[in-house]
KETOR-16311 format. One record per residue: residue in three letters; x, z, y of N, C-alpha, C, O, CB in turn. Coordinates in steps of 0.2 Angstrom, whole numbers, plus 5000, padded with zeros to 4 digits. Last residue first. Glycine has a CB too. Layout:
KETOR-16311
ATOM;ALA;X;Z;Y;X;Z;Y;X;Z;Y;X;Z;Y;X;Z;Y $
...
This chain:
KETOR-16311
ATOM;THR;5521;5479;5534;5515;5478;5537;5514;5472;5541;5509;5471;5545;5514;5483;5542 $
ATOM;SER;5526;5484;5518;5527;5479;5522;5521;5479;5527;5515;5479;5525;5528;5473;5518 $
ATOM;ILE;5533;5500;5516;5527;5496;5516;5528;5492;5520;5531;5493;5525;5520;5499;5517 $
ATOM;PRO;5546;5511;5509;5543;5506;5513;5538;5502;5512;5537;5500;5506;5548;5502;5514 $
ATOM;MET;5550;5524;5505;5543;5520;5501;5541;5515;5507;5536;5516;5510;5536;5526;5499 $
ATOM;ARG;5559;5531;5511;5561;5530;5505;5555;5526;5502;5555;5524;5496;5562;5536;5501 $
ATOM;SER;5555;5533;5523;5559;5528;5524;5562;5527;5517;5566;5522;5516;5564;5529;5529 $
ATOM;CYS;5537;5537;5524;5543;5540;5520;5549;5533;5521;5546;5528;5519;5540;5543;5511 $
ATOM;GLN;5528;5538;5538;5529;5534;5532;5536;5537;5530;5539;5541;5534;5530;5525;5534 $
ATOM;ARG;5521;5553;5543;5525;5548;5544;5527;5544;5538;5528;5547;5532;5531;5550;5547 $
ATOM;TRP;5516;5565;5539;5511;5560;5543;5515;5555;5545;5513;5551;5549;5508;5563;5549 $
ATOM;PRO;5525;5576;5533;5520;5570;5528;5516;5565;5533;5514;5560;5530;5512;5573;5523 $
ATOM;THR;5537;5583;5535;5534;5578;5540;5528;5573;5536;5528;5567;5537;5540;5572;5544 $
ATOM;MET;5540;5590;5525;5541;5592;5530;5537;5589;5536;5535;5592;5541;5548;5593;5530 $
ATOM;ASP;5538;5581;5515;5534;5586;5513;5535;5590;5521;5530;5593;5523;5537;5591;5506 $
ATOM;CYS;5547;5572;5518;5539;5569;5519;5535;5576;5519;5530;5577;5523;5535;5564;5510 $
ATOM;LEU;5558;5576;5514;5558;5575;5520;5550;5574;5523;5548;5575;5528;5561;5570;5522 $
ATOM;ARG;5556;5578;5500;5558;5585;5504;5556;5582;5511;5553;5586;5515;5566;5589;5503 $
ATOM;CYS;5544;5570;5491;5550;5568;5496;5551;5575;5500;5546;5577;5502;5549;5561;5501 $
ATOM;ASN;5533;5569;5485;5538;5572;5482;5544;5573;5485;5549;5575;5483;5539;5569;5475 $
ATOM;ALA;5524;5562;5492;5524;5568;5491;5528;5573;5488;5528;5579;5488;5520;5569;5488 $
ATOM;ASP;5527;5549;5502;5529;5550;5496;5529;5559;5495;5534;5562;5497;5537;5547;5496 $
ATOM;PHE;5515;5540;5512;5520;5546;5512;5521;5547;5504;5517;5545;5500;5517;5553;5517 $
ATOM;SER;5506;5527;5522;5508;5531;5516;5514;5535;5517;5518;5534;5521;5509;5527;5510 $
ATOM;THR;5492;5527;5532;5499;5529;5532;5502;5531;5526;5500;5537;5523;5501;5535;5536 $
ATOM;LEU;5478;5518;5538;5481;5523;5532;5489;5523;5533;5491;5518;5534;5480;5520;5525 $
ATOM;PRO;5474;5510;5547;5474;5517;5548;5477;5522;5545;5479;5527;5547;5468;5520;5547 $
ATOM;GLU;5475;5497;5539;5479;5499;5546;5479;5505;5546;5485;5508;5545;5477;5497;5554 $
ATOM;ALA;5467;5494;5528;5474;5497;5527;5478;5500;5533;5483;5504;5532;5478;5493;5524 $
ATOM;LYS;5450;5504;5530;5455;5498;5530;5463;5499;5529;5465;5505;5530;5455;5494;5537 $
ATOM;HIS;5444;5516;5520;5447;5515;5524;5451;5507;5524;5454;5505;5520;5451;5521;5524 $
ATOM;ALA;5431;5527;5512;5435;5520;5511;5437;5519;5518;5434;5521;5522;5431;5514;5508 $
ATOM;ALA;5431;5542;5503;5430;5538;5508;5434;5532;5508;5438;5531;5504;5433;5542;5514 $
ATOM;GLN;5426;5557;5493;5429;5549;5493;5427;5547;5501;5422;5549;5504;5425;5543;5485 $
ATOM;LYS;5432;5573;5493;5426;5568;5494;5431;5562;5493;5437;5561;5492;5422;5569;5501 $
ATOM;GLY;5441;5584;5491;5436;5583;5486;5432;5577;5487;5428;5575;5482;5431;5588;5485 $
ATOM;GLU;5450;5586;5500;5444;5590;5502;5439;5589;5495;5434;5593;5494;5441;5587;5509 $
ATOM;ASP;5459;5576;5499;5462;5582;5497;5456;5588;5497;5456;5594;5494;5469;5584;5502 $
ATOM;THR;5449;5560;5495;5453;5566;5500;5454;5572;5496;5451;5574;5491;5449;5568;5506 $
ATOM;ASP;5453;5546;5486;5450;5553;5484;5454;5557;5490;5460;5557;5491;5453;5556;5475 $
ATOM;VAL;5448;5531;5494;5453;5536;5494;5449;5543;5492;5444;5544;5494;5456;5537;5502 $
ATOM;LEU;5448;5513;5493;5444;5519;5491;5450;5526;5490;5455;5526;5487;5440;5517;5483 $
ATOM;TYR;5451;5502;5505;5454;5505;5500;5450;5512;5499;5448;5516;5504;5461;5505;5502 $
ATOM;GLU;5445;5485;5509;5446;5492;5510;5449;5495;5504;5449;5493;5499;5440;5494;5513 $
ATOM;PRO;5448;5468;5513;5447;5474;5509;5449;5480;5512;5452;5480;5517;5451;5473;5503 $
ATOM;ASN;5443;5455;5518;5442;5460;5522;5442;5466;5517;5437;5470;5517;5436;5460;5525 $
ATOM;ASP;5443;5444;5509;5446;5443;5515;5447;5449;5520;5450;5448;5525;5442;5437;5519 $
ATOM;ALA;5435;5451;5498;5443;5448;5497;5446;5448;5502;5451;5451;5503;5444;5442;5494 $
ATOM;SER;5427;5464;5507;5427;5458;5504;5435;5456;5501;5440;5460;5503;5423;5453;5509 $
ATOM;ALA;5417;5478;5511;5423;5476;5509;5422;5469;5507;5416;5468;5506;5426;5480;5503 $
ATOM;ALA;5408;5487;5519;5407;5480;5521;5413;5476;5518;5415;5471;5521;5406;5479;5529 $
ATOM;VAL;5399;5501;5514;5407;5498;5515;5407;5492;5515;5405;5490;5509;5411;5500;5510 $
ATOM;LYS;5386;5511;5519;5389;5505;5517;5396;5503;5519;5398;5504;5525;5385;5500;5519 $
ATOM;HIS;5385;5528;5514;5388;5524;5520;5390;5517;5517;5395;5517;5513;5395;5529;5523 $
ATOM;GLY;5380;5536;5504;5376;5533;5509;5377;5528;5514;5373;5526;5517;5373;5536;5512 $
ATOM;ARG;5393;5539;5497;5389;5545;5500;5383;5542;5507;5382;5545;5512;5394;5550;5504 $
ATOM;ILE;5396;5524;5498;5399;5530;5497;5395;5535;5501;5393;5535;5507;5407;5530;5500 $
ATOM;THR;5393;5507;5492;5390;5513;5496;5394;5519;5494;5395;5519;5488;5383;5515;5494 $
ATOM;MET;5400;5491;5494;5399;5496;5490;5396;5503;5494;5399;5503;5500;5405;5497;5485 $
ATOM;PRO;5406;5473;5493;5402;5479;5497;5401;5484;5491;5400;5482;5485;5394;5476;5502 $
ATOM;SER;5423;5472;5487;5416;5469;5486;5412;5475;5489;5413;5481;5489;5415;5468;5477 $
ATOM;THR;5436;5476;5485;5435;5469;5488;5428;5466;5487;5426;5460;5486;5441;5464;5485 $
ATOM;VAL;5446;5490;5485;5439;5487;5486;5438;5481;5490;5439;5480;5496;5436;5492;5488 $
ATOM;LYS;5458;5497;5478;5457;5492;5483;5450;5490;5481;5449;5487;5476;5462;5488;5484 $
ATOM;LYS;5458;5515;5473;5459;5507;5471;5456;5503;5478;5453;5506;5482;5455;5505;5464 $
ATOM;VAL;5463;5527;5476;5461;5527;5471;5459;5518;5468;5459;5516;5462;5454;5532;5472 $
ATOM;VAL;5476;5536;5486;5472;5529;5485;5469;5529;5478;5473;5531;5474;5476;5523;5485 $
ATOM;LYS;5474;5552;5490;5476;5547;5486;5471;5542;5484;5466;5542;5482;5478;5550;5480 $
ATOM;GLY;5475;5560;5507;5472;5560;5500;5476;5555;5495;5482;5553;5497;5465;5557;5500 $
ATOM;HIS;5472;5569;5521;5476;5564;5518;5472;5565;5511;5467;5569;5510;5484;5565;5518 $
ATOM;ALA;5469;5570;5541;5467;5570;5534;5471;5566;5529;5473;5561;5531;5461;5567;5533 $
ATOM;LYS;5471;5577;5556;5475;5572;5550;5472;5574;5543;5473;5580;5541;5485;5572;5550 $
ATOM;SER;5460;5576;5569;5465;5580;5565;5467;5576;5560;5464;5570;5560;5464;5586;5561 $
ATOM;GLY;5449;5570;5575;5455;5573;5579;5459;5576;5577;5463;5578;5580;5454;5576;5582 $
ATOM;ASP;5442;5563;5564;5438;5569;5568;5444;5573;5572;5443;5579;5571;5434;5576;5564 $
ATOM;SER;5456;5559;5558;5449;5560;5555;5447;5566;5560;5449;5572;5560;5449;5563;5547 $
ATOM;SER;5470;5548;5553;5466;5552;5558;5459;5552;5557;5456;5547;5556;5468;5550;5563 $
ATOM;TRP;5478;5548;5539;5475;5545;5542;5471;5550;5547;5469;5556;5545;5472;5540;5539 $
ATOM;SER;5489;5546;5522;5486;5550;5527;5482;5546;5533;5484;5540;5534;5491;5554;5530 $
ATOM;VAL;5491;5544;5505;5490;5543;5512;5487;5547;5516;5483;5551;5514;5486;5537;5513 $
ATOM;GLN;5500;5541;5491;5498;5547;5495;5497;5544;5502;5502;5542;5505;5503;5553;5495 $
ATOM;ASP;5495;5529;5478;5499;5530;5483;5495;5536;5489;5489;5536;5490;5499;5522;5486 $
ATOM;GLY;5485;5528;5466;5491;5534;5466;5494;5534;5473;5497;5540;5474;5496;5533;5460 $
ATOM;ALA;5484;5511;5469;5481;5515;5466;5487;5522;5465;5493;5520;5462;5477;5512;5461 $
ATOM;LYS;5492;5504;5484;5491;5503;5476;5488;5511;5474;5490;5516;5477;5500;5501;5472 $
ATOM;LEU;5493;5493;5498;5493;5500;5494;5492;5499;5487;5491;5494;5485;5488;5505;5497 $
ATOM;GLU;5501;5483;5509;5497;5482;5503;5499;5490;5500;5504;5493;5500;5501;5474;5497 $
ATOM;LYS;5497;5476;5525;5500;5482;5522;5497;5482;5514;5490;5483;5513;5498;5488;5528 $
ATOM;ALA;5498;5459;5528;5495;5465;5527;5498;5470;5524;5503;5469;5521;5489;5465;5524 $
ATOM;MET;5510;5450;5538;5508;5453;5531;5504;5459;5531;5506;5464;5533;5514;5454;5527 $
């Protein structure tokens, strides 16, 4: 089963050799454009629109996104791992 994320989930991903993080805005199931970049999302191939902590928007497939609980003390110490209190099916 594919990973299901929802609006408001805190996520991280690899970006240009470092970690980036942000918050899921919505699941995208139709083509769209972000900052001149075409996002080829569809119902069979969805992507997630994410507001980054740097104030930008990005679209990503579910696989590179890792969720974490921003309010969890363990996650605060290691935010790039999936929080054991917030399991996500993969």
